[in-house]
Z-matrix of the N, CA and C atoms (Angstrom, degrees):
N
C 1 1.451
C 2 1.521 1 108.82
N 3 1.322 2 116.21 1 136.51
C 4 1.468 3 121.27 2 -176.82
C 5 1.536 4 109.77 3 -70.94
N 6 1.295 5 115.16 4 139.94
C 7 1.465 6 121.24 5 177.04
C 8 1.531 7 108.87 6 -107.57
N 9 1.327 8 114.32 7 144.35
C 10 1.463 9 120.38 8 177.70
C 11 1.538 10 108.57 9 -120.54
N 12 1.334 11 116.50 10 128.45
C 13 1.450 12 120.93 11 179.62
C 14 1.543 13 106.74 12 -101.98
N 15 1.316 14 115.80 13 123.20
C 16 1.476 15 120.01 14 -176.71
C 17 1.524 16 109.67 15 -129.57
N 18 1.326 17 116.05 16 139.89
C 19 1.444 18 121.23 17 178.12
C 20 1.544 19 110.26 18 -87.56
N 21 1.292 20 115.32 19 144.41
C 22 1.463 21 121.18 20 176.73
C 23 1.522 22 109.70 21 -74.47
N 24 1.326 23 115.26 22 131.14
C 25 1.467 24 120.79 23 178.46
C 26 1.518 25 110.95 24 -95.85
N 27 1.353 26 116.98 25 -34.90
C 28 1.460 27 119.99 26 178.38
C 29 1.512 28 110.23 27 -162.99
N 30 1.352 29 115.60 28 156.17
C 31 1.453 30 122.58 29 175.43
C 32 1.528 31 107.71 30 -137.58
N 33 1.338 32 116.98 31 140.83
C 34 1.455 33 119.77 32 174.77
C 35 1.532 34 109.22 33 -157.85
N 36 1.310 35 115.10 34 154.85
C 37 1.476 36 121.54 35 178.81
C 38 1.511 37 110.02 36 -87.88
N 39 1.356 38 115.69 37 130.26
C 40 1.460 39 120.92 38 173.51
C 41 1.522 40 111.09 39 -91.46
N 42 1.361 41 115.42 40 -33.95
C 43 1.452 42 122.16 41 172.90
C 44 1.541 43 106.57 42 -138.89
N 45 1.323 44 115.68 43 -175.93
C 46 1.473 45 119.45 44 -177.84
C 47 1.529 46 112.35 45 -60.97
N 48 1.340 47 118.35 46 -24.27
C 49 1.465 48 120.12 47 -178.90
C 50 1.504 49 114.36 48 -133.62
N 51 1.327 50 117.48 49 16.94
C 52 1.468 51 121.27 50 178.08
C 53 1.507 52 109.03 51 -120.05
N 54 1.359 53 114.37 52 127.04
C 55 1.448 54 122.61 53 -175.66
C 56 1.515 55 110.01 54 -110.83
N 57 1.325 56 116.41 55 136.86
C 58 1.470 57 122.03 56 172.86
C 59 1.518 58 108.43 57 -106.63
N 60 1.338 59 115.48 58 126.11
C 61 1.450 60 120.41 59 179.25
C 62 1.542 61 109.54 60 -121.51
N 63 1.320 62 116.52 61 126.41
C 64 1.443 63 121.08 62 173.38
C 65 1.513 64 108.52 63 -106.91
N 66 1.342 65 116.70 64 137.27
C 67 1.455 66 121.61 65 -178.35
C 68 1.522 67 111.14 66 -130.22
N 69 1.312 68 114.59 67 171.77
C 70 1.463 69 120.63 68 168.76
C 71 1.541 70 108.31 69 -61.42
N 72 1.329 71 114.75 70 160.56
C 73 1.456 72 120.01 71 175.34
C 74 1.523 73 108.50 72 -119.03
N 75 1.327 74 117.99 73 123.01
C 76 1.484 75 120.05 74 179.47
C 77 1.513 76 110.46 75 -63.33
N 78 1.284 77 116.50 76 154.24
C 79 1.480 78 121.91 77 176.19
C 80 1.536 79 108.76 78 -65.91
N 81 1.345 80 115.25 79 141.23
C 82 1.473 81 122.53 80 178.18
C 83 1.519 82 112.20 81 57.26
N 84 1.328 83 116.11 82 34.74
C 85 1.470 84 120.33 83 178.23
C 86 1.517 85 107.05 84 -96.96
N 87 1.318 86 117.88 85 123.24
C 88 1.449 87 122.62 86 -173.80
C 89 1.545 88 112.67 87 -122.13
N 90 1.314 89 114.62 88 141.34
C 91 1.480 90 122.16 89 172.48
C 92 1.517 91 107.68 90 -156.60
N 93 1.349 92 115.71 91 163.93
C 94 1.437 93 120.65 92 176.52
C 95 1.517 94 109.70 93 -111.62
N 96 1.365 95 118.42 94 151.86
C 97 1.455 96 120.28 95 178.87
C 98 1.524 97 111.36 96 -55.10
N 99 1.328 98 116.93 97 128.03
C 100 1.457 99 122.21 98 -176.99
C 101 1.519 100 113.40 99 106.49
N 102 1.339 101 116.40 100 -16.65
C 103 1.454 102 119.72 101 -179.41
C 104 1.531 103 112.83 102 -84.33
N 105 1.348 104 113.75 103 167.46
C 106 1.460 105 120.79 104 -176.46
C 107 1.500 106 110.82 105 -134.00
N 108 1.347 107 116.41 106 175.17
C 109 1.442 108 122.75 107 173.04
C 110 1.506 109 108.20 108 -141.17
N 111 1.324 110 116.29 109 160.85
C 112 1.470 111 119.60 110 172.99
C 113 1.525 112 106.65 111 -91.21
N 114 1.312 113 114.00 112 134.77
C 115 1.465 114 120.99 113 -177.12
C 116 1.514 115 110.17 114 -121.74
N 117 1.323 116 114.96 115 138.77
C 118 1.469 117 121.25 116 168.57
C 119 1.520 118 107.66 117 -129.56
N 120 1.313 119 116.76 118 169.61
C 121 1.462 120 121.94 119 -177.10
C 122 1.533 121 109.85 120 -104.68
N 123 1.295 122 116.15 121 130.02
C 124 1.461 123 121.48 122 -179.58
C 125 1.529 124 109.67 123 -78.24
N 126 1.330 125 113.41 124 73.64
C 127 1.443 126 121.94 125 -175.17
C 128 1.538 127 107.15 126 -151.61
N 129 1.298 128 117.96 127 139.31
C 130 1.464 129 121.59 128 -176.70
C 131 1.504 130 111.12 129 -50.24
N 132 1.359 131 114.57 130 126.68
C 133 1.463 132 120.58 131 179.56
C 134 1.491 133 114.67 132 90.83
N 135 1.354 134 117.86 133 -7.71
C 136 1.484 135 121.75 134 -175.51
C 137 1.522 136 113.52 135 -122.56
N 138 1.326 137 117.96 136 -5.57
C 139 1.482 138 120.21 137 -174.12
C 140 1.531 139 112.80 138 -64.73
N 141 1.326 140 117.51 139 -28.68
C 142 1.473 141 120.01 140 -177.59
C 143 1.542 142 112.67 141 -104.03
N 144 1.304 143 118.87 142 8.15
C 145 1.456 144 122.96 143 178.96
C 146 1.527 145 109.25 144 -94.47
N 147 1.319 146 116.49 145 82.13
C 148 1.443 147 121.91 146 -172.57
C 149 1.541 148 110.49 147 -86.38
N 150 1.322 149 116.49 148 140.15
C 151 1.453 150 121.95 149 175.27
C 152 1.531 151 108.72 150 -137.68
N 153 1.353 152 117.90 151 142.65
C 154 1.470 153 120.94 152 -177.66
C 155 1.546 154 112.39 153 -81.97
N 156 1.324 155 114.91 154 131.34
C 157 1.458 156 120.77 155 176.78
C 158 1.530 157 109.20 156 -138.44
N 159 1.327 158 114.49 157 145.23
C 160 1.470 159 120.76 158 -174.98
C 161 1.528 160 112.15 159 -89.39
N 162 1.342 161 115.62 160 142.57
C 163 1.456 162 119.91 161 173.10
C 164 1.545 163 108.09 162 -71.70
N 165 1.313 164 116.64 163 131.93
C 166 1.449 165 119.72 164 175.57
C 167 1.547 166 110.66 165 -114.20
N 168 1.292 167 117.55 166 -5.67
C 169 1.475 168 121.38 167 170.81
C 170 1.525 169 108.16 168 -81.93
N 171 1.323 170 116.58 169 171.23
C 172 1.460 171 121.35 170 178.83
C 173 1.519 172 109.32 171 -96.24
N 174 1.352 173 117.23 172 152.47
C 175 1.468 174 120.06 173 -177.64
C 176 1.513 175 114.93 174 -57.15
N 177 1.323 176 117.79 175 -32.00
C 178 1.457 177 120.89 176 -176.84
C 179 1.518 178 113.89 177 -81.74
N 180 1.320 179 117.60 178 -7.63
C 181 1.468 180 120.49 179 -177.99
C 182 1.544 181 109.96 180 -78.52
N 183 1.337 182 116.87 181 156.78
C 184 1.435 183 121.71 182 -174.25
C 185 1.521 184 113.17 183 -92.94
N 186 1.308 185 116.96 184 16.59
C 187 1.452 186 123.63 185 176.58
C 188 1.536 187 108.98 186 -142.96
N 189 1.344 188 116.34 187 165.21
C 190 1.457 189 121.13 188 173.89
C 191 1.519 190 108.15 189 -109.73
N 192 1.316 191 115.52 190 147.56
C 193 1.458 192 119.73 191 179.48
C 194 1.530 193 109.23 192 -136.23
N 195 1.325 194 114.67 193 141.68
C 196 1.478 195 122.42 194 178.12
C 197 1.518 196 109.99 195 -131.82
N 198 1.290 197 117.23 196 137.10
C 199 1.464 198 123.82 197 174.56
C 200 1.529 199 106.86 198 -110.43
N 201 1.323 200 117.57 199 116.21
C 202 1.455 201 120.85 200 -165.14
C 203 1.533 202 110.12 201 -128.69
N 204 1.328 203 116.14 202 125.35
C 205 1.459 204 119.59 203 172.62
C 206 1.510 205 109.40 204 -78.79
N 207 1.333 206 117.44 205 128.94
C 208 1.436 207 121.46 206 -175.16
C 209 1.544 208 111.63 207 -104.26
N 210 1.333 209 114.96 208 152.04
C 211 1.463 210 122.15 209 -178.95
C 212 1.523 211 108.27 210 -131.90
N 213 1.334 212 118.46 211 78.06
C 214 1.456 213 121.67 212 -175.61
C 215 1.518 214 114.09 213 -56.00
N 216 1.340 215 116.49 214 -36.66
C 217 1.448 216 119.76 215 -177.34
C 218 1.534 217 113.38 216 -66.00
N 219 1.330 218 117.25 217 -21.50
C 220 1.484 219 121.35 218 -177.94
C 221 1.539 220 110.68 219 -77.34
N 222 1.315 221 117.08 220 -18.42
C 223 1.492 222 120.98 221 -177.46
C 224 1.526 223 112.42 222 55.16
N 225 1.333 224 115.77 223 34.53
C 226 1.478 225 121.37 224 179.13
C 227 1.502 226 112.56 225 -107.04
N 228 1.350 227 114.88 226 -151.29
C 229 1.455 228 121.21 227 -175.75
C 230 1.511 229 113.12 228 -60.57
N 231 1.337 230 117.63 229 -44.92
C 232 1.470 231 118.42 230 -176.80
C 233 1.536 232 111.13 231 -66.44
N 234 1.310 233 116.84 232 -34.07
C 235 1.474 234 119.49 233 176.70
C 236 1.531 235 109.27 234 -66.38
N 237 1.335 236 115.98 235 -39.20
C 238 1.461 237 119.18 236 179.36
C 239 1.523 238 111.50 237 -66.64
N 240 1.351 239 116.39 238 -32.91
C 241 1.455 240 119.78 239 176.12
C 242 1.513 241 111.51 240 -61.21
N 243 1.325 242 115.95 241 -32.87
C 244 1.465 243 119.74 242 179.12
C 245 1.521 244 112.56 243 -66.79
N 246 1.311 245 116.80 244 -18.34
C 247 1.453 246 121.15 245 -177.92
C 248 1.528 247 111.80 246 -89.52
N 249 1.337 248 116.94 247 -8.97
C 250 1.473 249 120.99 248 -174.87
C 251 1.503 250 112.18 249 -79.26
N 252 1.306 251 114.17 250 164.74
C 253 1.473 252 121.14 251 178.86
C 254 1.526 253 109.88 252 -140.63
N 255 1.295 254 115.75 253 172.66
C 256 1.474 255 122.21 254 178.06
C 257 1.516 256 110.34 255 -52.17
N 258 1.341 257 115.08 256 136.71
C 259 1.484 258 124.99 257 178.89
C 260 1.534 259 113.45 258 84.22
N 261 1.343 260 118.98 259 -9.96
C 262 1.451 261 119.31 260 172.14
C 263 1.542 262 107.19 261 -67.62
N 264 1.363 263 117.57 262 159.52
C 265 1.454 264 120.75 263 -174.03
C 266 1.518 265 113.29 264 -110.77
N 267 1.330 266 114.20 265 142.40
C 268 1.480 267 123.28 266 169.91
C 269 1.515 268 107.68 267 -110.89
N 270 1.341 269 116.08 268 157.29
C 271 1.463 270 122.34 269 175.43
C 272 1.522 271 108.75 270 -116.57
N 273 1.344 272 117.27 271 124.71
C 274 1.449 273 122.30 272 177.88
C 275 1.501 274 109.26 273 -98.18
N 276 1.372 275 115.56 274 138.78
C 277 1.468 276 120.09 275 -175.63
C 278 1.538 277 110.56 276 -125.54
N 279 1.295 278 117.74 277 69.76
C 280 1.458 279 120.66 278 173.78
C 281 1.523 280 114.14 279 82.43
N 282 1.316 281 116.27 280 167.47
C 283 1.469 282 123.21 281 -175.24
C 284 1.533 283 109.26 282 -121.42
N 285 1.340 284 116.57 283 139.27
C 286 1.474 285 120.67 284 -178.85
C 287 1.520 286 109.11 285 -155.40
N 288 1.332 287 117.17 286 177.52
C 289 1.465 288 120.53 287 173.98
C 290 1.523 289 110.72 288 135.11
N 291 1.329 290 115.36 289 138.93
C 292 1.480 291 120.43 290 -178.41
C 293 1.523 292 112.09 291 -99.63
N 294 1.350 293 117.63 292 -6.65
C 295 1.465 294 120.40 293 177.75
C 296 1.513 295 109.90 294 -81.38
N 297 1.331 296 116.59 295 116.64
C 298 1.466 297 121.63 296 175.95
C 299 1.518 298 107.87 297 -146.83
N 300 1.292 299 116.32 298 143.05
C 301 1.468 300 122.16 299 -178.16
C 302 1.534 301 110.39 300 -70.86
N 303 1.315 302 114.59 301 125.83
C 304 1.478 303 118.75 302 179.65
C 305 1.513 304 110.76 303 -110.55
N 306 1.341 305 114.72 304 -44.94
C 307 1.454 306 119.04 305 179.01
C 308 1.516 307 107.60 306 -169.44
N 309 1.311 308 115.97 307 175.08
C 310 1.439 309 120.94 308 -176.72
C 311 1.534 310 113.06 309 -58.11
N 312 1.337 311 115.93 310 144.23
C 313 1.457 312 118.55 311 -178.47
C 314 1.491 313 112.85 312 -177.76
N 315 1.359 314 114.74 313 -157.51
C 316 1.452 315 121.93 314 179.29
C 317 1.514 316 109.31 315 -115.51
N 318 1.348 317 115.63 316 132.66
C 319 1.449 318 122.70 317 -179.94
C 320 1.549 319 106.64 318 -105.81
N 321 1.304 320 116.99 319 128.39
C 322 1.457 321 121.81 320 179.97
C 323 1.525 322 108.69 321 -119.45
N 324 1.344 323 116.58 322 119.06
C 325 1.459 324 120.82 323 -174.19
C 326 1.527 325 110.82 324 -129.43
N 327 1.306 326 115.47 325 147.36
C 328 1.442 327 123.36 326 173.72
C 329 1.523 328 109.42 327 -118.97
N 330 1.339 329 118.53 328 115.19
C 331 1.463 330 121.15 329 177.03
C 332 1.507 331 113.37 330 55.26
N 333 1.342 332 116.15 331 -127.84
C 334 1.483 333 120.92 332 -178.64
C 335 1.515 334 112.41 333 -67.75
N 336 1.325 335 117.70 334 -5.04
C 337 1.473 336 121.00 335 174.17
C 338 1.515 337 113.10 336 -65.08
N 339 1.322 338 116.22 337 -10.60
C 340 1.466 339 119.49 338 177.89
C 341 1.509 340 112.59 339 -74.63
N 342 1.329 341 118.16 340 -17.12
C 343 1.472 342 119.60 341 -171.44
C 344 1.519 343 114.68 342 -57.62
N 345 1.360 344 121.13 343 -40.75
C 346 1.478 345 116.51 344 177.02
C 347 1.506 346 113.94 345 -62.73
N 348 1.348 347 116.53 346 -22.70
C 349 1.454 348 120.11 347 -177.84
C 350 1.532 349 112.73 348 -83.09
N 351 1.309 350 116.52 349 -18.03
C 352 1.502 351 119.13 350 -178.68
C 353 1.504 352 110.88 351 -60.97
N 354 1.335 353 116.26 352 -53.06
C 355 1.476 354 118.55 353 -178.82
C 356 1.529 355 111.19 354 -66.23
N 357 1.332 356 116.97 355 -33.28
C 358 1.483 357 118.47 356 179.38
C 359 1.523 358 110.65 357 -64.49
N 360 1.332 359 117.25 358 -45.88
C 361 1.445 360 118.92 359 -179.95
C 362 1.536 361 111.52 360 -68.41
N 363 1.318 362 117.23 361 -36.99
C 364 1.461 363 119.84 362 177.07
C 365 1.550 364 109.79 363 -64.44
N 366 1.317 365 116.26 364 -38.57
C 367 1.462 366 121.08 365 179.46
C 368 1.525 367 110.00 366 -65.28
N 369 1.343 368 116.62 367 -46.69
C 370 1.459 369 119.39 368 179.37
C 371 1.522 370 111.90 369 -63.58
N 372 1.316 371 115.74 370 -38.69
C 373 1.469 372 119.50 371 177.80
C 374 1.528 373 110.52 372 -62.89
N 375 1.339 374 117.89 373 -40.79
C 376 1.457 375 121.30 374 -179.29
C 377 1.517 376 111.40 375 -64.20
N 378 1.298 377 117.85 376 -21.56
C 379 1.475 378 122.58 377 -179.14
C 380 1.540 379 110.96 378 -106.39
N 381 1.333 380 116.69 379 6.95
C 382 1.474 381 121.37 380 -177.54
C 383 1.524 382 111.40 381 54.70
N 384 1.337 383 114.61 382 42.84
C 385 1.468 384 120.46 383 -177.63
C 386 1.536 385 112.48 384 -124.21
N 387 1.309 386 118.13 385 30.52
C 388 1.459 387 121.11 386 178.28
C 389 1.509 388 112.00 387 -62.61
N 390 1.333 389 114.94 388 -39.74
C 391 1.482 390 119.00 389 176.59
C 392 1.528 391 111.76 390 57.40
N 393 1.343 392 115.09 391 -137.26
C 394 1.467 393 121.52 392 -177.82
C 395 1.514 394 111.32 393 -106.47
N 396 1.350 395 118.18 394 26.59
C 397 1.450 396 121.53 395 176.16
C 398 1.536 397 110.45 396 -60.82
N 399 1.318 398 116.37 397 141.48
C 400 1.462 399 122.47 398 177.89
C 401 1.506 400 110.00 399 -118.26
N 402 1.350 401 115.16 400 150.27
C 403 1.457 402 121.62 401 170.14
C 404 1.511 403 110.48 402 -125.15
N 405 1.326 404 116.23 403 119.17
C 406 1.470 405 122.80 404 173.53
C 407 1.529 406 105.92 405 -102.86
N 408 1.314 407 116.27 406 116.44
C 409 1.461 408 122.05 407 -169.38
C 410 1.538 409 108.96 408 -121.97
N 411 1.349 410 115.46 409 118.46
C 412 1.459 411 122.69 410 -178.41
C 413 1.541 412 110.41 411 -103.93
N 414 1.321 413 115.88 412 127.13
C 415 1.451 414 121.69 413 178.15
C 416 1.524 415 109.31 414 -139.61
N 417 1.340 416 116.19 415 173.05
C 418 1.446 417 119.74 416 177.15
C 419 1.527 418 111.11 417 -80.95
N 420 1.326 419 116.89 418 -47.58
C 421 1.448 420 122.84 419 -176.60
C 422 1.533 421 111.26 420 -136.93
N 423 1.321 422 116.30 421 161.88
C 424 1.459 423 120.65 422 179.44
C 425 1.535 424 111.10 423 -56.75
N 426 1.336 425 116.86 424 -37.90
C 427 1.452 426 121.62 425 -178.80
C 428 1.502 427 113.19 426 -65.21
N 429 1.339 428 118.44 427 -13.05
C 430 1.466 429 123.63 428 -177.80
C 431 1.532 430 110.90 429 -90.71
N 432 1.323 431 118.42 430 -9.98
C 433 1.475 432 119.50 431 -174.37
C 434 1.536 433 110.22 432 -71.62
N 435 1.317 434 115.38 433 113.61
C 436 1.462 435 122.49 434 -178.94
C 437 1.530 436 110.18 435 -75.28
N 438 1.314 437 116.21 436 131.40
C 439 1.481 438 123.41 437 176.54
C 440 1.507 439 113.73 438 50.54
N 441 1.338 440 114.46 439 44.13
C 442 1.466 441 119.32 440 -175.96
C 443 1.505 442 112.59 441 -58.34
N 444 1.348 443 117.07 442 -46.40
C 445 1.491 444 120.38 443 -178.09
C 446 1.531 445 112.19 444 -63.64
N 447 1.336 446 115.69 445 -39.42
C 448 1.472 447 118.90 446 -178.95
C 449 1.511 448 110.55 447 -67.77
N 450 1.320 449 117.75 448 -44.30
C 451 1.450 450 120.08 449 -179.07
C 452 1.541 451 109.71 450 -64.82
N 453 1.326 452 117.37 451 -38.35
C 454 1.461 453 121.21 452 178.96
C 455 1.518 454 110.08 453 -63.30
N 456 1.321 455 116.10 454 -41.35
C 457 1.467 456 120.15 455 -179.49
C 458 1.526 457 110.43 456 -67.33
N 459 1.297 458 117.41 457 -39.84
C 460 1.474 459 120.75 458 -178.03
C 461 1.511 460 112.48 459 -74.23
N 462 1.340 461 117.01 460 -42.59
C 463 1.462 462 121.64 461 -168.51
C 464 1.532 463 114.65 462 -105.82
N 465 1.317 464 118.19 463 -20.61
C 466 1.444 465 120.53 464 -178.63
C 467 1.509 466 112.34 465 59.77
N 468 1.312 467 117.13 466 -128.33
C 469 1.487 468 122.03 467 -179.20
C 470 1.515 469 113.67 468 -65.62
N 471 1.324 470 116.52 469 -14.71
C 472 1.478 471 120.21 470 179.29
C 473 1.537 472 112.80 471 -85.24
N 474 1.343 473 116.30 472 6.27
C 475 1.465 474 120.68 473 172.80
C 476 1.537 475 106.14 474 -99.31
N 477 1.325 476 115.36 475 107.59
C 478 1.467 477 122.80 476 -172.29
C 479 1.533 478 110.22 477 -115.25
N 480 1.324 479 114.84 478 121.22
C 481 1.478 480 118.61 479 -176.21
C 482 1.526 481 111.12 480 -113.07
N 483 1.340 482 115.05 481 148.22
C 484 1.463 483 121.39 482 173.36
C 485 1.532 484 108.04 483 -140.70
N 486 1.316 485 115.47 484 133.04
C 487 1.474 486 122.63 485 -176.31
C 488 1.503 487 111.23 486 -114.84
N 489 1.321 488 117.33 487 128.90
C 490 1.478 489 120.21 488 -177.34
C 491 1.515 490 113.19 489 -83.11
N 492 1.323 491 118.30 490 -32.09
C 493 1.463 492 120.96 491 -172.02
C 494 1.502 493 115.29 492 -110.13
N 495 1.337 494 116.69 493 6.74
C 496 1.448 495 119.20 494 -174.72
C 497 1.536 496 109.13 495 -144.54
N 498 1.292 497 116.98 496 126.11
C 499 1.455 498 121.78 497 -179.25
C 500 1.528 499 110.08 498 -105.28
N 501 1.293 500 117.44 499 143.57
C 502 1.443 501 122.83 500 179.38
C 503 1.516 502 111.45 501 -173.13
N 504 1.327 503 116.59 502 177.90
C 505 1.439 504 119.98 503 -177.00
C 506 1.535 505 112.17 504 -83.57
N 507 1.325 506 115.94 505 -20.58
C 508 1.482 507 120.53 506 -173.29
C 509 1.519 508 113.17 507 -73.14
N 510 1.340 509 116.05 508 -41.39
C 511 1.506 510 120.19 509 -174.57
C 512 1.518 511 109.99 510 -129.92
N 513 1.329 512 114.40 511 161.64
C 514 1.474 513 120.43 512 175.96
C 515 1.526 514 108.59 513 -67.58
N 516 1.332 515 116.02 514 154.63
C 517 1.456 516 121.32 515 -177.61
C 518 1.528 517 109.39 516 -120.70
N 519 1.333 518 116.78 517 137.74
C 520 1.441 519 121.67 518 177.91
C 521 1.517 520 111.34 519 121.57
N 522 1.339 521 114.57 520 -159.87
C 523 1.443 522 121.18 521 178.69
C 524 1.525 523 109.48 522 -104.06
N 525 1.327 524 117.25 523 159.04
C 526 1.458 525 119.22 524 174.82
C 527 1.537 526 108.41 525 -67.77
N 528 1.307 527 114.41 526 130.05
C 529 1.468 528 121.14 527 -179.98
C 530 1.547 529 109.49 528 -125.30
N 531 1.286 530 115.56 529 172.36
C 532 1.476 531 118.83 530 176.15
C 533 1.524 532 109.98 531 -61.78
N 534 1.327 533 116.55 532 -41.13
C 535 1.457 534 121.58 533 179.19
C 536 1.512 535 110.58 534 -61.38
N 537 1.341 536 116.37 535 -41.23
C 538 1.460 537 120.41 536 179.43
C 539 1.531 538 111.08 537 -63.67
N 540 1.332 539 116.46 538 -41.97
C 541 1.456 540 119.82 539 179.50
C 542 1.532 541 111.18 540 -64.69
N 543 1.325 542 115.41 541 -41.95
C 544 1.489 543 120.18 542 178.21
C 545 1.542 544 111.04 543 -58.99
N 546 1.325 545 113.78 544 -38.97
C 547 1.475 546 118.84 545 -176.18
C 548 1.535 547 112.56 546 -76.20
N 549 1.319 548 117.85 547 -25.14
C 550 1.441 549 120.30 548 -169.42
C 551 1.535 550 115.27 549 -113.07
N 552 1.289 551 119.11 550 -17.33
C 553 1.482 552 120.38 551 177.92
C 554 1.518 553 108.21 552 -84.31
N 555 1.287 554 117.93 553 120.11
C 556 1.469 555 122.60 554 -174.90
C 557 1.520 556 113.91 555 -76.35
N 558 1.350 557 116.27 556 -26.83
C 559 1.468 558 118.94 557 -176.41
C 560 1.522 559 108.42 558 -151.20
N 561 1.328 560 117.88 559 119.25
C 562 1.474 561 121.78 560 -177.75
C 563 1.534 562 112.43 561 -86.98
N 564 1.329 563 116.73 562 0.66
C 565 1.461 564 119.62 563 -179.62
C 566 1.532 565 110.50 564 -98.63
N 567 1.311 566 116.13 565 28.55
C 568 1.449 567 121.93 566 179.23
C 569 1.509 568 110.41 567 -121.46
N 570 1.333 569 115.01 568 174.33
C 571 1.453 570 120.88 569 176.46
C 572 1.505 571 110.53 570 -68.01
N 573 1.356 572 115.19 571 150.01
C 574 1.473 573 122.14 572 176.01
C 575 1.541 574 106.48 573 -125.57
N 576 1.324 575 116.09 574 126.24
C 577 1.469 576 122.69 575 178.69
C 578 1.500 577 108.33 576 -115.68
N 579 1.342 578 116.45 577 127.20
C 580 1.472 579 120.05 578 -174.29
C 581 1.527 580 109.68 579 -130.49
N 582 1.351 581 115.92 580 132.40
C 583 1.445 582 120.38 581 174.90
C 584 1.518 583 109.56 582 -151.04
N 585 1.326 584 116.27 583 130.52
C 586 1.457 585 121.21 584 179.47
C 587 1.520 586 110.56 585 176.48
N 588 1.325 587 116.65 586 -169.09
C 589 1.475 588 120.16 587 179.10
C 590 1.528 589 110.24 588 -63.07
N 591 1.324 590 119.12 589 150.83
C 592 1.462 591 123.67 590 -177.33
C 593 1.517 592 114.55 591 -50.99
N 594 1.341 593 117.69 592 -43.75
C 595 1.457 594 121.09 593 -177.48
C 596 1.539 595 109.74 594 -63.74
N 597 1.301 596 117.04 595 -43.00
C 598 1.452 597 120.98 596 177.55
C 599 1.527 598 110.78 597 -65.12
N 600 1.324 599 116.53 598 -43.01
C 601 1.447 600 121.23 599 -179.32
C 602 1.533 601 110.76 600 -58.44
N 603 1.345 602 116.16 601 -43.07
C 604 1.449 603 119.32 602 179.83
C 605 1.524 604 111.72 603 -62.66
N 606 1.321 605 115.95 604 -41.60
C 607 1.463 606 120.57 605 179.55
C 608 1.539 607 110.71 606 -64.83
N 609 1.321 608 117.02 607 -45.28
C 610 1.458 609 120.11 608 -179.67
C 611 1.521 610 111.19 609 -62.09
N 612 1.336 611 116.39 610 -41.30
C 613 1.474 612 119.13 611 177.60
C 614 1.531 613 112.43 612 -60.24
N 615 1.343 614 116.39 613 -40.36
C 616 1.465 615 120.45 614 178.05
C 617 1.533 616 110.18 615 -63.86
N 618 1.313 617 116.74 616 -44.09
C 619 1.455 618 120.11 617 179.45
C 620 1.513 619 111.36 618 -62.42
N 621 1.350 620 115.99 619 -43.72
C 622 1.455 621 119.64 620 -178.56
C 623 1.540 622 111.77 621 -64.35
N 624 1.331 623 116.02 622 -30.36
C 625 1.473 624 119.22 623 179.92
C 626 1.508 625 111.83 624 -67.63
N 627 1.344 626 117.39 625 -17.76
C 628 1.469 627 122.21 626 178.52
C 629 1.529 628 111.33 627 -96.15
N 630 1.317 629 117.21 628 -3.11
C 631 1.428 630 122.42 629 -178.12
C 632 1.537 631 110.94 630 -108.64
N 633 1.319 632 119.15 631 159.74
C 634 1.471 633 122.18 632 -178.68
C 635 1.521 634 112.40 633 -73.98
N 636 1.361 635 115.76 634 58.32
C 637 1.451 636 121.49 635 -179.88
C 638 1.517 637 108.90 636 -114.38
N 639 1.338 638 117.32 637 129.09
C 640 1.467 639 122.04 638 178.17
C 641 1.531 640 107.54 639 -72.75
N 642 1.345 641 117.07 640 124.47
C 643 1.455 642 121.05 641 -179.44
C 644 1.506 643 112.25 642 -55.39
N 645 1.342 644 117.07 643 -31.29
C 646 1.450 645 120.84 644 -178.71
C 647 1.544 646 111.68 645 -69.65
N 648 1.336 647 115.39 646 -13.72
C 649 1.480 648 119.82 647 -179.03
C 650 1.515 649 112.64 648 -94.50
N 651 1.352 650 115.80 649 4.19
C 652 1.486 651 120.65 650 -178.17
C 653 1.511 652 110.15 651 -97.44
N 654 1.318 653 116.57 652 124.94
C 655 1.473 654 122.32 653 173.40
C 656 1.541 655 106.85 654 -114.68
N 657 1.332 656 115.69 655 131.10
C 658 1.469 657 117.05 656 -174.21
C 659 1.514 658 110.89 657 -141.70
N 660 1.337 659 114.20 658 153.81
C 661 1.467 660 121.68 659 174.56
C 662 1.511 661 107.98 660 -156.29
N 663 1.336 662 116.63 661 124.20
C 664 1.460 663 121.29 662 -178.28
C 665 1.539 664 110.50 663 -88.14
N 666 1.312 665 115.33 664 152.22
C 667 1.472 666 119.65 665 176.31
C 668 1.521 667 109.25 666 -71.93
């Protein structure tokens, strides 16, 4: 598999533990909104430690962007990413991913599982095709909500948040349940896109099986 070496153009924090990295874009490098690549760090001891991260830039842009949840305590790849600076190099290892926009629907994400949806919503916005798409986004606390202002601007009332560890008047509190989905999905005859931790994915699939959702209309990818 061909490897691409790209220099970092910028790094910044979107939340307390989410890092945005912009890099150079190789010539004739192609991907679709929702897809990902495996990334390693061009640094001794890290070149072969590949981890999957989703593209959050658009295919037509002249740079690549990644939104990455970091885990400093693990002392792994994401912690090492926190130590990098402008002009350091990353290695890209091919493009993959089963999340692709098919038609209007509801997107259900848990934490960093929202990353495949970022480029999709940005792509739809660039084409004025947001329509009645919805995003149901589950997080622990308000401070964990990635790109909250951007999603609110793009989706308006169709940006629906639920927080498991923090109660307040602004957002729903608890975990996503079948009752919550019934109350918040405006139309069950549309596509459903799901991405999040495996435990959450399993629960969402069980709930969807009890709802009038065609299994063929479900697109999913676990973290």
